[in-house]
Residue, then its C-alpha position, 0 to 999 in steps of 0.5 A: x478184693x478189699x483187704x484189711x491190713x489192720x490185723x494182717x497176722x500170720x499163723x500164731x507161733x510161740x513167741x521167741x526173742x533173740x538174745x544178745x548172743x544170737x540165741x532164740x529164747x521164749x518171751x516172758x509173759x511181761x515181754x509178750x504183754x508189751x508186744x500185745x500192747x504195742x500191737x493194739x496201739x498200732x491197730x488203733x492208730x491205723x483205724x484212726x489213720x483210715x478215718x482221717x483218710x476217709x475225711x480227706x477223700x471226702x474233701x477231695x470229692x467235694x473239690x471234684x478231684x476223686x470219684x465217688x467209688x474211691x470215696x465209698x471204698x475208703x469209707x467202707x474200709x474205715x467202717x469195717x475197721x471200726x466195726x472190727x475194733x469194736x467187736x474185739x473190744x466187746x470180746x475182750x470185755x466179755x472175757x474179762x467179765x467172765x473171768x471176774x465171775x468165776x469163783x476161786 
């Protein structure tokens, strides 16, 4: 079974941070935004790494070091990750446009 680890996220829970005196407190909106931004950055970096792995695997295939099935699996994983990233971007843009259309 092929698994995409790009968005390997557990069930959503209320974000909590640990304060210096070991108390758990809820994250502020700015802290949550930073976490979300770093999550997106990591996800995009992983998509880039998968794309680079695909190019490396194709070069190794040309040299006769790997089989065609390995190249195809790596290529499809990168393609699926890119498609997922594109769909997430499209949904974020749609949500932003919907918010901008609402009258206040």
